[in-house]
C-alpha positions in Angstrom: 110.1 80.6 188.8 107.6 81.2 186.4 107.5 84.7 186.3 110.7 85.0 185.7 110.3 82.6 182.7 108.0 84.6 181.2 110.0 88.0 181.6 112.6 86.2 179.9 110.6 85.1 177.4 109.1 88.6 176.9 112.7 90.0 176.6 113.9 88.0 173.7 111.0 88.8 172.0 111.5 92.0 171.9 115.0 92.0 171.5 114.5 90.1 168.9 111.7 91.8 166.8 114.0 95.2 167.0 117.1 92.9 165.7 114.4 91.6 162.6 113.3 95.1 162.0 117.2 96.3 162.0 118.2 93.4 159.5 115.2 94.4 157.0 116.3 97.7 157.4 120.1 96.7 156.7 118.7 94.1 153.8 116.5 96.8 152.4 119.6 99.4 152.2 121.8 97.1 150.6 119.9 95.5 148.3 117.9 98.6 146.9 121.5 100.5 146.8 119.9 103.5 148.8 122.3 106.5 148.5 123.5 107.3 151.9 122.8 110.8 151.9 119.2 109.4 151.9 118.5 106.6 154.2 122.2 105.4 155.9 122.1 101.5 156.9 121.7 100.5 160.4 125.6 99.5 160.6 126.8 102.7 158.7 124.8 104.7 161.7 126.2 102.3 164.4 129.9 102.9 162.7 129.7 106.8 162.4 128.7 106.7 166.8 131.4 104.1 167.6 134.1 106.7 165.8 132.9 109.6 167.2 131.8 108.7 170.4 133.3 111.4 172.5 131.8 113.8 170.7 128.6 112.4 170.7 129.2 111.8 174.6 130.0 115.3 175.1 126.7 116.8 173.1 124.6 114.0 174.7 126.1 115.7 178.1 125.1 119.4 177.2 121.6 118.3 175.9 120.6 115.6 179.2 122.0 118.9 181.3 119.6 121.8 179.1 116.8 119.3 179.6 117.2 118.4 182.9 117.9 121.6 184.4 114.6 123.4 182.5 112.4 119.9 183.9 113.6 121.1 187.4 113.2 124.9 186.9 109.4 124.2 185.6 108.5 121.9 188.1 109.1 124.2 190.9 107.6 126.7 188.9 104.6 124.5 188.4 104.7 123.5 191.9 104.7 127.0 193.1 102.0 128.2 191.1 99.9 125.3 192.0 100.1 125.8 195.7 99.1 129.5 195.5 96.2 128.6 194.0 95.0 126.3 196.0 95.7 128.6 199.4 93.6 131.4 196.7 91.3 130.3 194.4 90.1 133.3 193.3 93.5 133.7 191.3 93.0 130.7 189.4 90.9 131.7 186.4 93.4 134.8 185.8 96.3 132.3 186.4 95.3 129.4 184.5 94.2 131.6 181.1 97.7 133.2 181.0 99.2 129.0 181.2 97.1 128.0 178.8 97.8 131.2 176.3 101.6 130.3 177.0 100.3 126.9 176.7 98.9 127.6 173.0 101.8 129.5 172.1 104.4 127.2 169.6 108.0 126.9 171.6 109.5 126.9 167.7 108.0 130.2 167.7 109.5 131.4 171.0 113.1 129.7 171.1 114.1 132.5 168.0 113.2 135.0 170.6 115.1 133.9 173.2 118.2 132.8 171.2 118.1 136.5 170.1 117.5 138.2 173.3 119.9 135.7 175.8 122.2 134.4 173.1 123.5 131.2 172.1 124.2 129.9 175.8 122.2 127.2 177.4 120.0 130.0 179.5 117.5 129.8 176.4 117.4 126.2 176.6 116.7 125.8 179.6 113.9 128.2 179.5 112.3 126.6 176.6 112.7 123.5 178.5 110.9 125.1 181.6 108.0 126.4 179.7 106.9 123.1 178.0 107.5 121.4 181.8 105.5 124.2 183.9 101.7 123.3 182.5 101.5 119.8 183.2 102.5 119.7 186.8 100.5 122.6 187.4 97.4 121.1 186.3 98.4 118.1 187.7 99.3 119.1 191.2 96.6 121.1 191.1 93.9 118.5 190.4 95.7 116.3 192.8 95.5 119.5 195.4 91.5 120.1 194.7 90.3 116.6 194.6 90.7 115.5 197.8 87.1 113.5 199.3 85.1 116.2 200.9 84.0 113.9 203.4 87.9 113.6 204.8 87.9 117.3 204.8 84.8 118.0 206.6 86.2 115.5 209.5 89.5 117.0 209.5 87.6 120.4 210.2 85.4 118.7 212.7 88.7 118.3 214.8 89.3 121.8 214.5 92.4 120.9 211.6 94.3 124.5 210.5 94.9 125.1 206.9 98.1 124.5 207.3 97.3 120.6 208.8 94.8 120.2 206.5 97.1 120.7 203.7 100.0 119.2 205.5 98.3 115.8 206.2 95.9 115.7 202.9 96.2 117.3 200.1 100.0 117.7 200.0 99.6 113.5 199.8 97.0 113.0 198.0 98.8 115.3 195.1 101.7 113.1 195.1 100.6 110.5 192.6 99.5 113.8 190.1 103.0 114.8 190.5 104.7 111.6 189.8 102.0 111.4 186.4 103.0 115.0 185.5 106.6 114.7 185.4 105.8 111.3 182.9 104.5 114.1 180.6 106.8 116.6 181.3 110.1 114.9 180.7 110.1 113.9 177.2 108.6 117.0 176.6 111.8 118.9 178.7 114.4 116.7 176.0 112.7 117.7 172.9 112.3 121.6 174.0 116.1 121.1 174.6 116.9 119.9 171.3 114.7 122.0 169.5 116.0 125.1 171.2 119.6 124.0 170.1 117.8 123.6 166.1 117.5 127.8 166.7 121.0 128.4 167.6 123.6 126.7 170.0 127.2 125.9 170.3 126.9 122.0 171.6 124.7 119.0 172.1 123.0 116.9 170.0 120.8 119.6 168.2 123.3 121.2 166.8 124.7 118.3 165.8 121.0 116.7 163.9 121.0 120.6 162.6 124.5 120.1 161.3 124.4 117.1 160.0 121.3 118.4 158.2 122.7 121.1 156.3 125.5 118.5 155.3 123.5 115.6 154.5 125.3 113.8 156.5 122.7 111.5 157.2 124.8 108.9 159.2 125.9 111.5 162.0 121.8 112.4 162.2 120.9 109.0 162.6 123.3 108.3 165.2 122.4 111.5 167.5 118.8 110.3 166.7 119.2 107.2 168.1 120.9 108.8 171.4 118.1 111.1 171.8 115.7 107.2 171.7 
């Protein structure tokens, strides 16, 4: 009972802080007569969101599909690479060097190239999000596969366990927490990658809507898209 009361109090406190911040934002904009093309009031943002709900709904689905598809592709590629390196450790230096080079390449520079090569469809966006999700999954899962207790491995080898059995019953279960930890990093990166890729050229999505709003100085439209992304 005490835990429930504490949880309700924490929720009310958090909601109160958010509402207070929104009220201060609203009051400051109205009191200082800030132009809408510089900073819109929260009420204007929510009115815009309400009046154009179908459009924002469709854009959200497009961006979400790109982000989830890229996240799935990047996760599968990272898992495959980590499994490969766990069975063939001599390849680790070469593969990790390529992965680090890929990670250090700004995706903002790669996105326009993919748009030129592959067009304005969803494929370039999915590839960008997959590239962003690939590295965290590779590094974390490989760490999980390689950090198994040496004494446990020696015990299994003394029981004549095969490499496949060791992988199935020890290494793979041990790497699952590392995989879920990597997804906490990769999931937001996938959404960011989808939006950034849409800025370089798209026919739909929240990033495309934000770009159009920015070019037309339509700040309520832009803030509404940012609110949905947040």
